[in-house]
N, C-alpha and C positions, 0 to 999 in steps of 0.2 A: 814911438809907443810900442807896447807889446807886453810889458810885465803886468802882473796883477796889481791893481791900484786900490786905494781905499774907496769906500762907497761915495763920499762927497765929491771926490775928484772925478770918479767914474760918471756920476750923475750929471755934473756940470759939463764935462767934456763930451759926453755922449749926446746930450740934448743939443749942444752947439754943433756937433758933427751931423746929427740928423737934420737940424734946422738949416744948415748950410747946403746940404745936398740930399733932399728927402726922396728923390726918385731912384737913387742908386744905393742908399744906405739901408741896412737891415739890422735887425736885432735877433740874436740867437740866445736861447735860454736852454741850458742843459742841467738836468737834476739827476744826481746819483743818489738813489735811495739807500744804498748800502753804506755810503760814507756820510749821508745826510748833508750833502754839499750842493749848492747851486752855483753854476758858473754862467755869467752873462757876458756877452760879447757884442759890441756894436762896431760895424765896419761899413766903409763905402768903397771898398776894394783898393784904396790908396792908403788910408789910415785905419787903425783899429785900436780899440781899447777894451780891456776886460777886467772883471772883478769876480771875486769868489765870496760867496755868502755862506757862512757856516752856522750862524745863530738863527734859530727858528723864529725869534722875534723880528728879525730883519726881513722875513718873507713878505711882510706888509709893505716894505719899501719897494719890493719888486712890483707888487700890484699897483702901487701909486705911480711908479716909473712907467709902467706899460700904459697906464691911462694917459699920462702926459704925452708920451711919444705917439700914442694913437691919435690924440687930438691934433698934434703937429702934422702928422702924416695925412689925416683925413682933411684938414684944412687945405693942405697943399694939393691934394687930389681934387677937391672941389674947385679950387682955383684953376687947375689945369682943365677940368671938364668945362668950366664956364668959358675959358679961353677958346676951347675947341668948338663950343656951341656958337660963339660969335663969328666964326669963319663962315662966309657964304658958301652954300652948297652949289655945286655945279650941276646944271640940268643936262640930262642926256636927251639928245634930239634924235 
């Protein structure tokens, strides 16, 4: 991976990447207002994929994508928290 890819390919691959490794993956969004370009990158430190959005109409896609990835990450975080809560606490004597 590494080149700019089309939105559909980016979306599917990025969701798969985040879903497979949610604790180490991250999303970076950079907006250049002078060029009116948004660059999105998803990485897990081993693989990465990025896309460039130049059409103002496509900015709604970014919002929807962030909502989906936030749900994936929040569900994983809740699962991890629930697992940690199940562990018995050690009492200090």
